[in-house]
N, C-alpha and C positions, 0 to 999 in steps of 0.2 A: 593445488586445487581453488579454483573458488568458488567460494558459498551465500548465498544471498538468503538470508531467513524472514519471511514475507508475514507477518504480524498485523491481527486486527487489535483495535484498542480497546481498554477494560469500558464498563458500561458507565454511559457520562450526563454527567449532571450541567446546568444552566446552559446558556445558550448555544447551540449545536453549530451555527455557521459564524460567532466571533472568530479574530483568529488572532495568536497571540504570539510572542517569540518568545523563548524557553528562556530563563526556567519559568514553570507554569505548574500552580497550583490551584483546589478549587475545582476542577473541569470533569473530573472522576465523581461518581457516587458515592458512598461508603462501599456498596460491594466492590464500584467497579475499581476502587485503593487497593483492598482488599486482593483483587484478579490480577494487578498490575503486579503488588507485592510479591504475590505467587509466582507469576511468572519471571521476576528478577532472579527468585530464587530457579524455580527449573531450569534457565541458562546463566545460573551465576560462574558457571567450567566455562564460559564461553566469552571471548573476552574480541571484541567485533571491533576492526579496522578503521570502522565507519558505522555510523548511524545516524539515519535519515526518518525524516516525520513532514505529516502533511503538515501544516500548517493551523489545523483545529487543534485547540486546546486541549484535548482529550487525547490525541494523537500525540502531542510533543510532552504531555503527561507521564501517559505509557510509558514513554520510548526512555522516559530518564529512569524508570527502573535498570535499565540496561546497563551491562559492563564495558566500559568503551577504555580500546588501547590509552594509554598513557598520552594527552595532550592533542587525544580527537575529540572536536569539538561534537555536539547533536546537532548536526545542521538539517533543517526546514525545505522543504521542497514544495511550491505551488501547487505543481501537477498532479500531486498525489492526496489534494483533498478531496473532500466525497462528492456525489452524486448534487449538482449544484440546480437547486430550484427556481422558476422563475424571476423572482423579486429578488433573488441573489444576482442574475444576470441582467437586473436592471429591467425587467422586463414585466413585471407587473408589481402589484400592491403587496407589503409582508402580506404574508400569512405564514402560519405554524405549519414549520416540518411536517411536522407527521399528517396534516391533511394533505400535502401536495406529495407527501411521499404514498400514503394510498392512490391520492388518485393518480399515480402513473402506475400504480401497483394492476390499479382495474383495468387499465386500457387492453386487449387484445394485441400479442404481442408483436403483428405488423404494425402496429400504432405507437409502438414504442421506440421507430430507430426516429424518429424524430414528434418530439411531443410538448405541447403549449405547455406543460407542465413546470419543463425545466428542462435541461441537459435532455439529448435522448443516447441512443448508445453510442452513434457514430460520435457525438461531439465525445462523449467522450474517450472513446477510443484515441480520438483526434489529438486529444490532452495528454493522453495515458500513452501511449505507446512512444511519441516524439522524443518526451520526456523519462522516460525509460534508456530510449539511446542515447540520448543527451549527457548523461547522470554514468552510464559503461562508459564512454567516450572520455568525460573525466576520469574518470580510476582509469584510463589506460585498455579498453576491453571495447576493440570494433567489431562490430557488427557487421557480419560475411554470410556471403551463400545458404544462411536459412540458420547459423549460425554465430559462433561467437572468435575471434582472436585474441588473446588477452598478449600487451606488450611483454610482461617477465611469467611466462608463463610458469618457471619454476618456484615462485612464491606462493605458498597458503594466504590467503586473505579469504576473511569473513565479513560482511555486511549485514545490516537490519534494515526495513524498510518499515516502519511500521504509520497505519494507514487505517482504510473502513473496508467492511464489507463491499461495497459496492466498486472502489476503485480498483483496492486488489483485487477482487473477481478479476476486473477485464486484464488488470495488468498479467495475472499469472494465466489466464486462458489465454495470451498473447503469447507469452514466455513458452509456455507447454503446446503453444502451434493445434489450440483448441478453436475453432473458429468465431469471431466475436459476436455476440446473440443480445439480442435485448434484455433479456435476463443471464447473466452468466451461471453455467451450470456449478461452477464453486461456491462455495456460502464457507465465510468464514465463521466460527465463534466466538463472542467476545474471547478474547487476546488468543485466539486462534492461530497457531503457526503452522507455515507450510515453511518446508524447506530447498531451495533448488540449488541445484550442483552445475558445474560445467565438466563435461566431462571432455577429454579427447579423445575424435577420431581421426586419424591421419594428423592433419595439418588444421582444423578445425575439433571448435569445444563446442559441444552442445547440451542445451539445459536436460536437467533428468530430476523431476521428481521427487524428492528422498521422504516416504511415510517411516514412521518413528514406531518402535514397538509400543504397547500400553504401558 
């Protein structure tokens, strides 16, 4: 069985738009560092065959707490980046992330498919969904018939994707078949984890969201 852990970063510190390569430090607040340490401890029994992170520092620093199989590097995937405000896209002067996010959040949903504040829902989906399909292909998993076909179905493999509430909300919506919406119905708390497994039905494997006990 192939299993994916989708994980949101801990509480951030510093420039929310700065991009990094591992190793990273100083991108989580003291609370965020404690959250990340607790996450690493909670998942210490899981050895990941691959760990992937957004290029933003808070995601990388959180991902560094996860236990990887021997010789497995922490890989950075640009498409996992969080919602991009206008100034990151080069469409507006530099503005505080919080102000732009508040501006976008205040818009009626029908106006957030495309917004001058930055990426709209369709922009994010157009970045995230193809990125997911490319990642699966690189792992030997082909997307077919609304499901997936792994090249090595007999192997148990486990992967982690560490990113952000917005990007993970869109990704998980797509994976479990929830329509793309301006405000994804799936919310990730800081260091929140969603586990998705691929389960065989006939000749195709379909994703299932697993809810862990408290």
